[in-house]
C-alpha atoms as one frame of an Amber mdcrd trajectory, in Angstrom:
protein
 -11.798 -16.339 -31.232 -13.368 -14.139 -33.948 -15.629 -15.829 -36.498 -13.380
 -15.010 -39.470 -10.364 -16.539 -37.711 -12.280 -19.741 -37.000 -13.522 -19.978
 -40.581 -10.087 -19.456 -42.089  -8.875 -22.693 -40.504 -10.832 -24.577 -43.190
  -8.482 -24.786 -46.219 -11.034 -23.977 -48.941 -12.446 -21.024 -46.993  -8.907
 -19.852 -46.207  -8.123 -19.808 -49.945 -11.366 -17.937 -50.659 -10.633 -15.453
 -47.879  -7.152 -14.837 -49.267  -8.601 -14.228 -52.734 -11.204 -11.855 -51.330
  -8.535 -10.032 -49.352  -6.435  -9.636 -52.475  -9.310  -8.503 -54.667 -10.962
  -6.182 -52.155  -8.223  -5.085 -49.790  -6.268  -1.883 -50.363  -7.968  -1.131
 -53.715  -6.591  -4.319 -55.258  -2.958  -3.348 -54.710  -0.570  -5.912 -53.290
   0.630  -4.800 -49.870   3.484  -7.250 -49.296   5.434 -10.030 -50.996   2.942
 -12.769 -50.025   0.112 -10.807 -51.679   2.185 -10.467 -54.834   2.928 -14.198
 -54.804  -0.742 -15.052 -54.259  -1.795 -12.767 -57.069   0.756 -14.335 -59.414
  -0.455 -17.813 -58.424  -4.093 -16.872 -59.003  -3.259 -15.281 -62.353  -1.362
 -18.422 -63.404  -4.270 -20.668 -62.336  -6.662 -18.502 -64.328  -4.373 -18.608
 -67.391  -4.060 -22.408 -67.152  -7.834 -22.761 -66.855  -8.508 -20.798 -70.060
  -5.643 -22.521 -71.885  -7.058 -25.950 -70.992 -10.560 -24.919 -72.158  -9.165
 -23.607 -75.441  -7.218 -26.844 -76.044 -10.335 -28.935 -75.353 -12.350 -26.632
 -77.657 -14.939 -26.009 -74.988 -17.442 -23.231 -75.655 -17.871 -20.403 -73.197
 -20.394 -21.454 -70.617 -23.313 -21.021 -70.569 -23.460 -21.178 -74.341 -26.753
 -21.043 -76.204 -25.709 -23.778 -78.618 -25.767 -26.433 -75.866 -29.308 -25.713
 -74.690 -32.538 -26.988 -76.172 -35.107 -24.206 -76.425 -37.994 -24.858 -74.030
 -41.437 -23.328 -73.831 -40.897 -22.157 -70.268 -37.761 -20.194 -71.148 -39.391
 -18.676 -74.236 -42.404 -17.570 -72.181 -40.156 -16.106 -69.490 -38.139 -14.143
 -72.044 -41.349 -13.019 -73.768 -42.788 -11.831 -70.444 -39.704  -9.761 -69.707
 -39.513  -8.503 -73.289 -43.162  -7.457 -73.301 -42.643  -5.532 -70.078 -39.609
  -3.757 -71.492 -41.374  -3.078 -74.804 -44.377  -1.542 -73.054 -42.161   0.597
 -70.848 -40.189   1.903 -73.799 -43.305   2.426 -75.916 -45.095   4.394 -73.226
 -42.030   6.511 -72.519 -41.530   7.207 -76.235 -45.226   7.936 -76.790 -45.339
  10.275 -73.798 -42.240  12.192 -74.834 -43.393  12.249 -78.448 -46.766  13.704
 -77.518 -45.080  16.317 -75.341 -43.050  17.675 -78.255 -45.625  17.063 -80.984
 -47.638  20.023 -82.284 -50.644  17.669 -82.568 -52.723  16.058 -79.868 -53.675
  12.367 -79.821 -57.073  12.623 -81.588 -55.442  14.571 -84.422 -52.796  11.848
 -84.815 -55.515   9.176 -84.932 -57.294  11.188 -87.657 -54.038  11.416 -89.599
 -53.666   7.621 -89.516 -57.324   7.249 -90.517 -56.839   9.499 -93.552 -53.854
   7.468 -94.750 -56.411   4.949 -96.070 -54.277   1.969 -95.086 -55.577  -1.505
 -95.981 -57.729  -3.117 -93.306 -55.404  -6.129 -93.030 -52.424  -3.857 -92.364
 -54.323  -1.897 -89.707 -55.486  -5.139 -88.078 -51.944  -6.560 -88.045 -50.513
  -3.337 -86.642 -53.104  -3.085 -83.902 -52.590  -6.751 -83.014 -48.836  -6.219
 -82.697 -49.444  -3.192 -80.478 -52.014  -5.003 -78.314 -50.083  -8.270 -77.880
 -47.470  -7.128 -75.322 -50.138  -5.671 -73.038 -52.415  -8.712 -73.324 -49.611
 -11.246 -72.927 -48.004  -9.451 -69.999 -51.338  -9.073 -68.216 -52.448 -12.691
 -68.726 -49.031 -14.107 -67.870 -49.019 -11.891 -64.762 -52.186 -13.667 -63.636
 -50.354 -16.963 -64.200 -47.527 -15.689 -61.993 -50.035 -14.728 -59.286 -51.339
 -18.304 -59.378 -47.762 -19.490 -58.888 -47.534 -17.315 -55.780 -50.072 -19.658
 -54.191 -47.638 -22.537 -54.763 -49.679 -24.248 -57.458 -48.884 -25.149 -61.041
 -45.197 -25.940 -60.829 -45.266 -29.502 -62.137 -43.977 -29.736 -65.703 -47.226
 -30.765 -67.383 -49.134 -27.906 -65.747 -46.389 -25.439 -66.696 -46.691 -26.424
 -70.356 -50.501 -26.470 -70.353 -50.770 -23.046 -68.748 -47.986 -21.745 -70.991
 -49.790 -22.748 -74.179 -53.063 -21.451 -72.737 -51.574 -18.053 -71.826 -49.945
 -17.592 -75.225 -53.053 -18.667 -77.157 -55.359 -16.519 -75.042 -53.042 -13.521
 -75.438 -53.081 -13.892 -79.232 -56.885 -14.222 -79.282 -57.472 -11.275 -76.947
 -55.002  -9.154 -78.929 -56.805 -10.004 -82.153 -60.116  -9.214 -80.451 -58.885
  -5.798 -79.372 -57.450  -5.170 -82.829 -60.739  -5.999 -84.498 -62.552  -3.297
 -82.517 -63.398  -0.243 -84.573 -63.491   3.059 -82.817 -63.550   5.580 -85.640
């Protein structure tokens, strides 16, 4: 007896198999009257489900309003965001330098001659340095996790605060460097 035939004797798996057959077989087109009936039944179940949720005034799930913001989720989102930001920044910088009539040292001299306030330069350099510093330091934290350590909640929070604080301090340290 083939495996699929044996599995379809279980009622819940049989229902799932029928739904998969309907949704994937013959490009979603009903091939006979039982397929049409099944599709109508599934569509009615789906309509009843959404009607019941609307009557109970349930939000779409998962909905951000039901979750409490946690440090671990913020750090995870920040790690992904910093990676995306660096990728986009490097791509934009590379393409911009390709089409620019100036080379990089000339652009640095142009910024230098703008005579921007020191605080503004420091803040700008810190913002530019933070994604790299945070992503690098948090990557080291992830490497430590690969050893199987640091997954208890107190350690997660301690290392999370440490990574964020260290990233801010290292970013500020890089921003305070003067190279012109």
